[in-house]
VOPAGU-2260 file (C-alpha; in pm, 1 decimal, decimal comma):
REM VOPAGU-2260
SITE   aa  ch    i         X         Y         Z
SITE  MET   A    0   -5466,8   -2111,7   -6086,3
SITE  ARG   A    1   -5509,8   -2458,2   -5955,1
SITE  ALA   A    2   -5715,7   -2734,0   -6074,1
SITE  ASP   A    3   -5784,3   -3079,3   -5950,9
SITE  TYR   A    4   -5988,8   -3366,6   -6104,9
SITE  ASP   A    5   -6128,1   -3601,8   -5836,4
SITE  SER   A    6   -6183,0   -3926,7   -6021,8
SITE  LYS   A    7   -6414,8   -4060,8   -5750,7
SITE  ALA   A    8   -6641,6   -3772,8   -5762,4
SITE  ASN   A    9   -6604,0   -3713,8   -6128,4
SITE  ALA   A   10   -6559,7   -3351,8   -6078,3
SITE  ILE   A   11   -6294,4   -3072,7   -6152,7
SITE  SER   A   12   -6249,1   -2789,3   -5920,0
SITE  ILE   A   13   -6048,6   -2481,7   -6066,5
SITE  THR   A   14   -5943,3   -2236,7   -5803,5
SITE  LEU   A   15   -5944,0   -1883,7   -5954,2
SITE  ALA   A   16   -5852,6   -1686,7   -5645,9
SITE  PRO   A   17   -5723,3   -1789,7   -5299,9
SITE  VAL   A   18   -6004,7   -1737,2   -5043,4
SITE  GLU   A   19   -6099,9   -1944,8   -4735,1
SITE  HIS   A   20   -6465,2   -1981,5   -4850,6
SITE  ALA   A   21   -6697,2   -1842,7   -5091,0
SITE  GLU   A   22   -6996,9   -1649,7   -5005,1
SITE  ARG   A   23   -7251,2   -1793,9   -5258,7
SITE  ALA   A   24   -7257,0   -2007,1   -5562,2
SITE  ASP   A   25   -7417,7   -1964,9   -5900,2
SITE  GLN   A   26   -7505,1   -2274,5   -6104,1
SITE  VAL   A   27   -7441,4   -2134,2   -6468,2
SITE  HIS   A   28   -7490,5   -2487,4   -6637,1
SITE  GLU   A   29   -7633,4   -2805,8   -6501,0
SITE  ARG   A   30   -7275,3   -2933,2   -6501,4
SITE  ALA   A   31   -7089,7   -2596,3   -6387,6
SITE  ILE   A   32   -7102,2   -2404,3   -6055,8
SITE  VAL   A   33   -6916,5   -2073,8   -6019,2
SITE  ALA   A   34   -6821,6   -1996,7   -5655,6
SITE  LEU   A   35   -6821,4   -1617,5   -5561,4
SITE  HIS   A   36   -6667,8   -1413,3   -5294,9
SITE  ASP   A   37   -6760,1   -1029,5   -5279,0
SITE  GLY   A   38   -6930,4   -1070,4   -5608,5
SITE  HIS   A   39   -6610,6   -1216,3   -5772,8
SITE  PRO   A   40   -6554,2   -1569,0   -5912,8
SITE  VAL   A   41   -6310,1   -1765,0   -5696,6
SITE  GLU   A   42   -6380,3   -2115,5   -5814,7
SITE  LEU   A   43   -6537,2   -2315,0   -6099,0
SITE  GLN   A   44   -6660,9   -2675,4   -6051,8
SITE  LEU   A   45   -6729,6   -2891,1   -6336,8
SITE  LEU   A   46   -6943,0   -3183,4   -6277,3
SITE  TYR   A   47   -6918,9   -3489,5   -6485,7
SITE  PRO   A   48   -6627,0   -3376,8   -6703,4
SITE  ASP   A   49   -6635,6   -3701,6   -6894,9
SITE  LEU   A   50   -6952,5   -3573,1   -7061,9
SITE  GLY   A   51   -6758,1   -3282,2   -7199,5
SITE  ILE   A   52   -6610,8   -2952,4   -7063,7
SITE  GLU   A   53   -6675,3   -2703,0   -7348,6
SITE  GLU   A   54   -7040,9   -2617,0   -7280,5
SITE  PRO   A   55   -7009,9   -2582,5   -6901,5
SITE  ILE   A   56   -6689,0   -2358,5   -6944,8
SITE  ALA   A   57   -6873,8   -2149,1   -7212,2
SITE  ALA   A   58   -7169,5   -2094,3   -6956,3
SITE  ALA   A   59   -6904,8   -1957,8   -6695,8
SITE  ALA   A   60   -6802,3   -1704,3   -6945,1
SITE  ARG   A   61   -7067,1   -1471,6   -6820,6
SITE  TYR   A   62   -6831,3   -1389,2   -6527,6
SITE  ASP   A   63   -6565,6   -1273,1   -6782,6
SITE  LEU   A   64   -6347,8   -1578,7   -6736,0
SITE  ASP   A   65   -6094,7   -1651,5   -6999,4
SITE  ARG   A   66   -6233,2   -1950,4   -7162,8
SITE  GLY   A   67   -5904,3   -2078,5   -7309,2
SITE  THR   A   68   -5740,3   -2076,2   -6962,6
SITE  LEU   A   69   -6029,4   -2264,3   -6808,8
SITE  GLU   A   70   -6012,1   -2534,1   -7075,9
SITE  ALA   A   71   -5634,4   -2555,6   -7027,2
SITE  ALA   A   72   -5672,6   -2603,5   -6659,7
SITE  ALA   A   73   -5952,6   -2859,6   -6699,7
SITE  ARG   A   74   -5765,2   -3069,5   -6957,6
SITE  SER   A   75   -5461,7   -3063,9   -6748,6
SITE  ALA   A   76   -5638,4   -3180,1   -6459,5
SITE  LEU   A   77   -5805,8   -3450,8   -6650,5
SITE  ALA   A   78   -5464,0   -3573,2   -6781,7
SITE  VAL   A   79   -5335,8   -3638,5   -6425,9
SITE  PRO   A   80   -5634,6   -3741,1   -6191,9
SITE  ASP   A   81   -5636,6   -3689,7   -5819,4
SITE  ARG   A   82   -5335,3   -3464,0   -5829,1
SITE  ILE   A   83   -5325,0   -3077,3   -5811,4
SITE  VAL   A   84   -5219,0   -2897,9   -6139,0
SITE  VAL   A   85   -5090,5   -2547,9   -6094,6
SITE  LEU   A   86   -5113,9   -2314,5   -6404,0
SITE  ASP   A   87   -4969,1   -1978,8   -6467,8
SITE  VAL   A   88   -5115,4   -1822,7   -6779,7
SITE  LEU   A   89   -4981,6   -1478,0   -6858,1
SITE  ALA   A   90   -5135,0   -1205,3   -7107,3
SITE  PRO   A   91   -5079,5   -1250,6   -7461,7
SITE  ALA   A   92   -4735,6   -1167,3   -7617,2
SITE  GLY   A   93   -4713,7    -864,4   -7832,5
């Protein structure tokens, strides 16, 4: 998973799956867009993350995305603006 906070656009892009382009997008919240390819989510865009990320991420959960993982990616991207963060999140231990 890759995340990038573009400070000029004030938006976070979280890449969920490597594809060349999405086929369509679903605006799941006024500040969240899920890009889809073959009906599967491939990217989440969070607009104006300075207003908060919890509600937009919660709205994206309709696609069965792991909320904790998305929050970790978004917070990591916010911590290092204008740089790409790469995250590997594994299944729970046990």
